[in-house]
Biopython code that builds the backbone (N, CA, C, O; Angstrom):
import numpy as np
from Bio.PDB.StructureBuilder import StructureBuilder

atoms = [
    (1, "MET", "N", (84.422, 114.835, 98.367)),
    (1, "MET", "CA", (84.689, 113.464, 98.114)),
    (1, "MET", "C", (85.950, 113.188, 98.902)),
    (1, "MET", "O", (86.925, 113.773, 99.372)),
    (2, "ALA", "N", (85.198, 111.506, 98.757)),
    (2, "ALA", "CA", (86.207, 110.429, 99.088)),
    (2, "ALA", "C", (87.091, 109.963, 98.524)),
    (2, "ALA", "O", (86.738, 109.559, 97.416)),
    (3, "LEU", "N", (88.732, 109.714, 98.868)),
    (3, "LEU", "CA", (89.879, 109.557, 97.772)),
    (3, "LEU", "C", (89.120, 107.511, 97.384)),
    (3, "LEU", "O", (88.407, 106.729, 98.012)),
    (4, "SER", "N", (89.653, 107.494, 96.392)),
    (4, "SER", "CA", (89.707, 106.161, 95.549)),
    (4, "SER", "C", (90.655, 105.295, 96.256)),
    (4, "SER", "O", (91.644, 105.654, 96.896)),
    (5, "ASN", "N", (90.133, 103.858, 96.013)),
    (5, "ASN", "CA", (91.464, 103.203, 96.698)),
    (5, "ASN", "C", (91.847, 102.265, 95.365)),
    (5, "ASN", "O", (92.740, 101.419, 95.322)),
    (6, "THR", "N", (90.875, 102.669, 94.224)),
    (6, "THR", "CA", (91.661, 101.770, 92.845)),
    (6, "THR", "C", (93.051, 102.734, 93.061)),
    (6, "THR", "O", (93.501, 103.683, 93.703)),
    (7, "VAL", "N", (93.381, 101.697, 91.977)),
    (7, "VAL", "CA", (94.776, 101.957, 91.178)),
    (7, "VAL", "C", (94.422, 102.290, 89.335)),
    (7, "VAL", "O", (93.795, 101.910, 88.346)),
    (8, "SER", "N", (95.399, 103.307, 89.883)),
    (8, "SER", "CA", (95.676, 104.020, 88.176)),
    (8, "SER", "C", (95.591, 103.146, 87.184)),
    (8, "SER", "O", (96.312, 102.210, 87.528)),
    (9, "GLN", "N", (94.947, 102.827, 85.763)),
    (9, "GLN", "CA", (95.183, 102.580, 85.019)),
    (9, "GLN", "C", (96.567, 102.470, 84.841)),
    (9, "GLN", "O", (97.117, 101.368, 84.868)),
    (10, "LYS", "N", (97.238, 103.617, 84.643)),
    (10, "LYS", "CA", (98.990, 103.565, 83.958)),
    (10, "LYS", "C", (100.118, 103.279, 85.200)),
    (10, "LYS", "O", (101.312, 103.574, 85.232)),
    (11, "ALA", "N", (99.206, 102.535, 86.289)),
    (11, "ALA", "CA", (100.001, 102.039, 87.350)),
    (11, "ALA", "C", (101.520, 100.836, 86.764)),
    (11, "ALA", "O", (101.066, 99.782, 86.317)),
    (12, "LYS", "N", (102.211, 100.864, 86.751)),
    (12, "LYS", "CA", (102.986, 99.745, 86.250)),
    (12, "LYS", "C", (102.888, 98.592, 87.318)),
    (12, "LYS", "O", (102.966, 98.891, 88.510)),
    (13, "LEU", "N", (102.717, 97.261, 86.919)),
    (13, "LEU", "CA", (103.212, 96.376, 87.974)),
    (13, "LEU", "C", (104.786, 95.748, 87.917)),
    (13, "LEU", "O", (105.337, 95.121, 87.012)),
    (14, "LYS", "N", (105.202, 96.095, 89.019)),
    (14, "LYS", "CA", (106.640, 95.772, 88.997)),
    (14, "LYS", "C", (106.914, 93.800, 89.157)),
    (14, "LYS", "O", (106.408, 92.979, 89.921)),
    (15, "ARG", "N", (107.838, 93.678, 88.147)),
    (15, "ARG", "CA", (107.781, 92.216, 87.864)),
    (15, "ARG", "C", (108.788, 92.013, 88.548)),
    (15, "ARG", "O", (109.710, 92.829, 88.518)),
    (16, "LYS", "N", (108.882, 90.321, 89.706)),
    (16, "LYS", "CA", (109.976, 89.827, 90.351)),
    (16, "LYS", "C", (110.341, 89.117, 89.067)),
    (16, "LYS", "O", (111.443, 88.568, 89.059)),
    (17, "ALA", "N", (109.591, 89.037, 87.978)),
    (17, "ALA", "CA", (110.445, 87.970, 87.078)),
    (17, "ALA", "C", (110.700, 88.518, 85.689)),
    (17, "ALA", "O", (110.252, 88.083, 84.628)),
    (18, "PRO", "N", (111.560, 89.627, 85.900)),
    (18, "PRO", "CA", (111.194, 90.441, 83.826)),
    (18, "PRO", "C", (111.247, 89.241, 83.024)),
    (18, "PRO", "O", (111.763, 88.168, 83.334)),
    (19, "ARG", "N", (110.494, 89.636, 81.672)),
    (19, "ARG", "CA", (110.210, 89.183, 80.998)),
    (19, "ARG", "C", (111.509, 88.503, 80.069)),
    (19, "ARG", "O", (111.470, 87.371, 79.589)),
    (20, "SER", "N", (112.801, 89.582, 79.920)),
    (20, "SER", "CA", (113.630, 88.949, 79.211)),
    (20, "SER", "C", (114.588, 87.422, 80.179)),
    (20, "SER", "O", (115.146, 86.395, 79.794)),
    (21, "PHE", "N", (114.388, 87.921, 81.240)),
    (21, "PHE", "CA", (114.689, 86.552, 82.129)),
    (21, "PHE", "C", (113.932, 85.436, 82.037)),
    (21, "PHE", "O", (114.490, 84.366, 82.283)),
    (22, "LEU", "N", (112.622, 85.442, 81.695)),
    (22, "LEU", "CA", (111.550, 84.474, 81.420)),
    (22, "LEU", "C", (112.152, 83.801, 80.241)),
    (22, "LEU", "O", (112.205, 82.577, 80.120)),
    (23, "LYS", "N", (112.716, 84.873, 79.164)),
    (23, "LYS", "CA", (112.377, 84.588, 77.783)),
    (23, "LYS", "C", (113.611, 83.707, 77.445)),
    (23, "LYS", "O", (113.569, 83.024, 76.422)),
    (24, "ARG", "N", (115.122, 83.675, 78.551)),
    (24, "ARG", "CA", (116.147, 83.359, 78.527)),
    (24, "ARG", "C", (115.909, 81.961, 78.968)),
    (24, "ARG", "O", (116.469, 81.009, 78.425)),
    (25, "VAL", "N", (115.032, 81.838, 80.005)),
    (25, "VAL", "CA", (115.073, 80.401, 80.692)),
    (25, "VAL", "C", (114.321, 79.559, 79.661)),
    (25, "VAL", "O", (114.787, 78.479, 79.297)),
    (26, "PHE", "N", (113.242, 80.001, 79.215)),
    (26, "PHE", "CA", (112.588, 79.136, 78.001)),
    (26, "PHE", "C", (113.519, 78.750, 76.927)),
    (26, "PHE", "O", (113.569, 77.654, 76.369)),
    (27, "LYS", "N", (114.221, 79.747, 76.716)),
    (27, "LYS", "CA", (114.892, 79.168, 75.255)),
    (27, "LYS", "C", (116.287, 78.264, 75.654)),
    (27, "LYS", "O", (116.905, 77.642, 74.790)),
    (28, "ARG", "N", (116.735, 78.287, 77.254)),
    (28, "ARG", "CA", (117.594, 77.411, 77.510)),
    (28, "ARG", "C", (116.814, 75.882, 77.991)),
    (28, "ARG", "O", (117.467, 74.839, 78.029)),
    (29, "GLN", "N", (115.572, 75.928, 78.287)),
    (29, "GLN", "CA", (114.949, 74.517, 78.508)),
    (29, "GLN", "C", (114.161, 73.798, 77.842)),
    (29, "GLN", "O", (114.063, 72.573, 77.773)),
    (30, "LYS", "N", (113.394, 74.918, 77.170)),
    (30, "LYS", "CA", (112.745, 74.258, 75.604)),
    (30, "LYS", "C", (112.759, 75.303, 74.784)),
    (30, "LYS", "O", (112.054, 76.312, 74.797)),
    (31, "PRO", "N", (113.904, 74.875, 73.831)),
    (31, "PRO", "CA", (114.217, 76.099, 72.602)),
    (31, "PRO", "C", (112.767, 76.172, 71.419)),
    (31, "PRO", "O", (112.587, 76.990, 70.518)),
    (32, "HIS", "N", (111.987, 75.130, 71.789)),
    (32, "HIS", "CA", (110.703, 75.056, 70.840)),
    (32, "HIS", "C", (109.641, 75.709, 71.041)),
    (32, "HIS", "O", (108.647, 75.914, 70.344)),
    (33, "LEU", "N", (109.962, 76.040, 72.133)),
    (33, "LEU", "CA", (108.669, 77.015, 73.135)),
    (33, "LEU", "C", (108.718, 78.270, 72.825)),
    (33, "LEU", "O", (109.719, 78.560, 72.171)),
    (34, "ARG", "N", (107.944, 79.202, 73.072)),
    (34, "ARG", "CA", (107.951, 81.147, 72.840)),
    (34, "ARG", "C", (107.374, 81.415, 74.513)),
    (34, "ARG", "O", (107.033, 80.537, 75.305)),
    (35, "LEU", "N", (107.386, 82.379, 74.661)),
    (35, "LEU", "CA", (106.665, 83.049, 75.794)),
    (35, "LEU", "C", (105.795, 84.145, 74.398)),
    (35, "LEU", "O", (106.092, 84.543, 73.272)),
    (36, "GLU", "N", (104.585, 84.265, 75.375)),
    (36, "GLU", "CA", (102.970, 84.974, 74.345)),
    (36, "GLU", "C", (103.512, 86.134, 74.860)),
    (36, "GLU", "O", (104.545, 86.341, 75.498)),
    (37, "ALA", "N", (102.267, 87.144, 74.306)),
    (37, "ALA", "CA", (102.556, 88.105, 75.274)),
    (37, "ALA", "C", (102.296, 88.748, 76.242)),
    (37, "ALA", "O", (102.744, 89.884, 76.397)),
    (38, "ARG", "N", (101.312, 88.003, 77.322)),
    (38, "ARG", "CA", (101.390, 87.915, 78.263)),
    (38, "ARG", "C", (101.320, 86.833, 79.250)),
    (38, "ARG", "O", (100.677, 86.540, 80.258)),
    (39, "GLY", "N", (102.656, 86.173, 78.209)),
    (39, "GLY", "CA", (103.118, 84.930, 79.844)),
    (39, "GLY", "C", (103.695, 85.609, 80.654)),
    (39, "GLY", "O", (103.499, 85.037, 81.726)),
    (40, "ASP", "N", (104.349, 86.565, 80.842)),
    (40, "ASP", "CA", (105.194, 86.584, 82.098)),
    (40, "ASP", "C", (104.247, 86.842, 83.238)),
    (40, "ASP", "O", (104.170, 86.301, 84.341)),
    (41, "LEU", "N", (103.344, 88.088, 82.526)),
    (41, "LEU", "CA", (101.943, 87.946, 83.445)),
    (41, "LEU", "C", (101.559, 86.625, 84.594)),
    (41, "LEU", "O", (101.677, 86.694, 85.818)),
    (42, "LEU", "N", (101.127, 85.564, 83.871)),
    (42, "LEU", "CA", (100.566, 84.624, 83.731)),
    (42, "LEU", "C", (101.492, 83.497, 84.888)),
    (42, "LEU", "O", (101.044, 82.645, 85.655)),
    (43, "VAL", "N", (102.875, 83.909, 84.628)),
    (43, "VAL", "CA", (104.157, 83.070, 85.281)),
    (43, "VAL", "C", (104.116, 83.517, 86.947)),
    (43, "VAL", "O", (104.428, 82.715, 87.827)),
    (44, "HIS", "N", (103.667, 84.967, 87.239)),
    (44, "HIS", "CA", (103.690, 85.632, 88.253)),
    (44, "HIS", "C", (102.480, 85.319, 89.219)),
    (44, "HIS", "O", (102.386, 85.153, 90.435)),
    (45, "LEU", "N", (101.388, 85.308, 87.917)),
    (45, "LEU", "CA", (99.904, 84.277, 89.062)),
    (45, "LEU", "C", (100.608, 83.330, 89.247)),
    (45, "LEU", "O", (101.147, 83.219, 90.348)),
    (46, "ASN", "N", (100.808, 82.421, 88.306)),
    (46, "ASN", "CA", (100.899, 81.102, 89.321)),
    (46, "ASN", "C", (101.895, 81.407, 90.307)),
    (46, "ASN", "O", (101.456, 80.863, 91.320)),
    (47, "CYS", "N", (102.961, 81.950, 90.596)),
    (47, "CYS", "CA", (103.573, 82.166, 91.395)),
    (47, "CYS", "C", (103.095, 82.111, 92.831)),
    (47, "CYS", "O", (103.325, 81.512, 93.881)),
    (48, "LEU", "N", (101.893, 83.549, 92.060)),
    (48, "LEU", "CA", (101.389, 84.067, 93.597)),
    (48, "LEU", "C", (100.348, 82.986, 94.397)),
    (48, "LEU", "O", (100.188, 82.999, 95.617)),
    (49, "LEU", "N", (99.668, 82.038, 93.456)),
    (49, "LEU", "CA", (98.708, 81.124, 93.515)),
    (49, "LEU", "C", (99.224, 79.865, 94.500)),
    (49, "LEU", "O", (98.721, 79.410, 95.527)),
    (50, "PHE", "N", (100.564, 79.451, 93.684)),
    (50, "PHE", "CA", (101.753, 78.382, 94.338)),
    (50, "PHE", "C", (101.871, 78.894, 96.038)),
    (50, "PHE", "O", (102.003, 78.219, 97.059)),
    (51, "VAL", "N", (101.756, 80.451, 95.819)),
    (51, "VAL", "CA", (102.337, 80.369, 97.243)),
    (51, "VAL", "C", (100.827, 80.297, 98.642)),
    (51, "VAL", "O", (100.725, 79.742, 99.737)),
    (52, "HIS", "N", (99.964, 81.128, 97.855)),
    (52, "HIS", "CA", (98.807, 80.668, 98.405)),
    (52, "HIS", "C", (97.906, 79.574, 99.048)),
    (52, "HIS", "O", (97.199, 79.580, 100.055)),
    (53, "ARG", "N", (98.119, 78.850, 98.323)),
    (53, "ARG", "CA", (97.960, 77.238, 98.604)),
    (53, "ARG", "C", (99.095, 76.804, 99.299)),
    (53, "ARG", "O", (98.716, 76.284, 100.348)),
    (54, "LEU", "N", (100.503, 76.774, 99.178)),
    (54, "LEU", "CA", (101.157, 76.677, 100.460)),
    (54, "LEU", "C", (100.944, 77.397, 101.933)),
    (54, "LEU", "O", (101.047, 76.879, 103.045)),
    (55, "ALA", "N", (100.647, 78.622, 101.616)),
    (55, "ALA", "CA", (100.077, 79.029, 102.976)),
    (55, "ALA", "C", (98.795, 78.089, 103.847)),
    (55, "ALA", "O", (98.757, 77.569, 104.962)),
    (56, "GLU", "N", (97.686, 78.202, 102.549)),
    (56, "GLU", "CA", (96.945, 77.104, 103.700)),
    (56, "GLU", "C", (97.132, 76.135, 103.695)),
    (56, "GLU", "O", (96.230, 75.444, 104.168)),
    (57, "GLU", "N", (98.382, 75.404, 103.179)),
    (57, "GLU", "CA", (98.296, 73.822, 103.631)),
    (57, "GLU", "C", (99.077, 73.838, 104.560)),
    (57, "GLU", "O", (99.069, 72.843, 105.285)),
    (58, "SER", "N", (99.982, 74.901, 104.868)),
    (58, "SER", "CA", (101.037, 74.853, 106.018)),
    (58, "SER", "C", (99.578, 75.205, 107.756)),
    (58, "SER", "O", (99.372, 74.499, 108.744)),
    (59, "ARG", "N", (98.965, 76.511, 107.348)),
    (59, "ARG", "CA", (98.184, 76.526, 108.227)),
    (59, "ARG", "C", (97.421, 75.432, 108.891)),
    (59, "ARG", "O", (97.303, 75.341, 110.113)),
    (60, "THR", "N", (96.855, 74.519, 107.932)),
    (60, "THR", "CA", (96.236, 73.503, 108.151)),
    (60, "THR", "C", (97.230, 72.534, 108.684)),
    (60, "THR", "O", (96.871, 71.953, 109.708)),
    (61, "ASN", "N", (98.488, 72.213, 108.175)),
    (61, "ASN", "CA", (98.623, 71.524, 108.984)),
    (61, "ASN", "C", (99.641, 71.554, 110.534)),
    (61, "ASN", "O", (100.256, 70.667, 111.126)),
    (62, "ALA", "N", (99.443, 73.049, 110.802)),
    (62, "ALA", "CA", (99.796, 73.779, 112.011)),
    (62, "ALA", "C", (98.827, 73.368, 113.150)),
    (62, "ALA", "O", (99.231, 73.038, 114.265)),
    (63, "CYS", "N", (97.443, 73.412, 112.773)),
    (63, "CYS", "CA", (96.460, 73.293, 113.390)),
    (63, "CYS", "C", (95.864, 71.713, 113.476)),
    (63, "CYS", "O", (95.013, 71.213, 114.212)),
    (64, "GLU", "N", (96.699, 71.152, 112.389)),
    (64, "GLU", "CA", (95.870, 69.623, 112.782)),
    (64, "GLU", "C", (97.197, 68.941, 113.693)),
    (64, "GLU", "O", (96.990, 67.752, 113.935)),
    (65, "ASN", "N", (98.481, 69.452, 114.226)),
    (65, "ASN", "CA", (99.184, 69.419, 115.193)),
    (65, "ASN", "C", (99.233, 69.922, 116.222)),
    (65, "ASN", "O", (100.210, 69.833, 116.967)),
    (66, "LYS", "N", (98.039, 70.647, 116.514)),
    (66, "LYS", "CA", (97.907, 71.848, 117.356)),
    (66, "LYS", "C", (98.567, 72.921, 117.963)),
    (66, "LYS", "O", (98.539, 73.410, 119.093)),
    (67, "CYS", "N", (99.377, 73.245, 116.565)),
    (67, "CYS", "CA", (100.331, 73.958, 117.154)),
    (67, "CYS", "C", (99.939, 75.264, 116.721)),
    (67, "CYS", "O", (99.396, 75.356, 115.620)),
    (68, "GLY", "N", (100.229, 76.833, 117.778)),
    (68, "GLY", "CA", (99.836, 78.099, 117.394)),
    (68, "GLY", "C", (100.646, 78.814, 115.986)),
    (68, "GLY", "O", (100.158, 79.626, 115.199)),
    (69, "VAL", "N", (102.073, 78.200, 115.972)),
    (69, "VAL", "CA", (103.058, 78.671, 115.040)),
    (69, "VAL", "C", (103.299, 78.007, 114.023)),
    (69, "VAL", "O", (103.848, 76.960, 114.368)),
    (70, "ILE", "N", (103.106, 78.101, 112.347)),
    (70, "ILE", "CA", (103.460, 78.052, 111.071)),
    (70, "ILE", "C", (105.245, 77.729, 111.591)),
    (70, "ILE", "O", (105.838, 78.710, 112.040)),
    (71, "ASN", "N", (105.950, 76.511, 111.521)),
    (71, "ASN", "CA", (107.206, 76.545, 111.657)),
    (71, "ASN", "C", (107.744, 75.758, 109.997)),
    (71, "ASN", "O", (107.093, 75.650, 108.958)),
    (72, "LYS", "N", (109.299, 75.273, 110.342)),
    (72, "LYS", "CA", (109.354, 75.363, 109.207)),
    (72, "LYS", "C", (109.409, 73.735, 108.675)),
    (72, "LYS", "O", (110.020, 73.379, 107.667)),
    (73, "ASP", "N", (108.736, 72.949, 109.458)),
    (73, "ASP", "CA", (108.202, 71.278, 109.371)),
    (73, "ASP", "C", (106.934, 71.488, 108.558)),
    (73, "ASP", "O", (106.805, 70.690, 107.630)),
    (74, "HIS", "N", (105.950, 72.412, 108.710)),
    (74, "HIS", "CA", (104.966, 72.460, 108.510)),
    (74, "HIS", "C", (104.831, 72.716, 106.988)),
    (74, "HIS", "O", (104.188, 72.041, 106.184)),
    (75, "VAL", "N", (105.620, 73.906, 106.742)),
    (75, "VAL", "CA", (105.766, 74.134, 105.241)),
    (75, "VAL", "C", (106.409, 73.076, 104.204)),
    (75, "VAL", "O", (106.004, 72.818, 103.071)),
    (76, "LEU", "N", (107.580, 72.500, 104.926)),
    (76, "LEU", "CA", (107.841, 71.575, 103.971)),
    (76, "LEU", "C", (106.777, 69.960, 103.864)),
    (76, "LEU", "O", (106.852, 69.077, 103.010)),
    (77, "ALA", "N", (106.283, 70.009, 104.505)),
    (77, "ALA", "CA", (105.558, 69.609, 104.798)),
    (77, "ALA", "C", (104.064, 69.419, 103.326)),
    (77, "ALA", "O", (103.585, 68.509, 102.648)),
    (78, "ALA", "N", (103.917, 70.560, 103.463)),
    (78, "ALA", "CA", (103.129, 71.407, 102.636)),
    (78, "ALA", "C", (103.325, 71.572, 100.901)),
    (78, "ALA", "O", (102.679, 71.561, 99.854)),
    (79, "ALA", "N", (104.316, 71.686, 101.287)),
    (79, "ALA", "CA", (105.043, 71.649, 99.884)),
    (79, "ALA", "C", (105.245, 70.413, 99.287)),
    (79, "ALA", "O", (105.484, 70.665, 98.106)),
    (80, "LYS", "N", (105.276, 69.300, 99.449)),
    (80, "LYS", "CA", (105.219, 68.129, 99.288)),
    (80, "LYS", "C", (104.016, 67.544, 98.639)),
    (80, "LYS", "O", (104.032, 66.939, 97.567)),
    (81, "VAL", "N", (102.918, 67.785, 99.417)),
    (81, "VAL", "CA", (101.607, 67.597, 99.171)),
    (81, "VAL", "C", (101.032, 68.420, 98.193)),
    (81, "VAL", "O", (100.224, 67.841, 97.467)),
    (82, "ILE", "N", (101.230, 69.663, 97.960)),
    (82, "ILE", "CA", (100.899, 70.528, 96.568)),
    (82, "ILE", "C", (101.641, 70.005, 95.518)),
    (82, "ILE", "O", (101.052, 69.689, 94.484)),
    (83, "LEU", "N", (102.942, 69.852, 95.630)),
    (83, "LEU", "CA", (103.794, 69.401, 93.978)),
    (83, "LEU", "C", (103.652, 67.921, 93.876)),
    (83, "LEU", "O", (104.137, 67.336, 92.908)),
    (84, "LYS", "N", (102.925, 67.184, 94.950)),
    (84, "LYS", "CA", (102.984, 65.886, 94.281)),
    (84, "LYS", "C", (101.431, 66.570, 93.618)),
    (84, "LYS", "O", (101.249, 66.940, 92.458)),
    (85, "LYS", "N", (100.578, 66.587, 94.597)),
    (85, "LYS", "CA", (98.903, 66.957, 93.451)),
    (85, "LYS", "C", (99.258, 68.026, 91.815)),
    (85, "LYS", "O", (98.583, 68.052, 90.786)),
    (86, "SER", "N", (100.180, 68.575, 92.048)),
    (86, "SER", "CA", (100.120, 69.277, 90.751)),
    (86, "SER", "C", (101.134, 68.436, 89.650)),
    (86, "SER", "O", (101.589, 69.116, 88.730)),
    (87, "ARG", "N", (101.430, 67.286, 89.695)),
    (87, "ARG", "CA", (102.548, 66.145, 88.916)),
    (87, "ARG", "C", (101.586, 65.536, 88.440)),
    (87, "ARG", "O", (101.634, 65.121, 87.282)),
    (88, "GLY", "N", (100.046, 65.271, 89.564)),
    (88, "GLY", "CA", (99.170, 64.013, 89.242)),
    (88, "GLY", "C", (98.392, 64.512, 88.494)),
    (88, "GLY", "O", (97.497, 63.833, 87.991)),
]
sb = StructureBuilder()
sb.init_structure("model")
sb.init_model(0)
sb.init_chain("A")
sb.init_seg("    ")
for serial, (resi, resn, name, xyz) in enumerate(atoms, 1):
    if name == "N":
        sb.init_residue(resn, " ", resi, " ")
    sb.init_atom(name, np.array(xyz, "f"), 0.0, 1.0, " ", f" {name:<3s}", serial, name[0])
structure = sb.get_structure()
């Protein structure tokens, strides 16, 4: 029988932004709001999606400049574009 590559249901997600930290930040920035039950996971997912978009845009910038390596300038230009799109 082959070994399964699925993750156990009981495996816990290691959080980069613990719930207590997020609650404290929300309380300082916007005291009238509160963090819902799975809000910490949504914040983590949002960060992962941002990093994914940043990687795609940086790769696109490097290809447009005919550069084989993604450097700091490509990432900074991509971050400006992504943040501008997310505000508007």
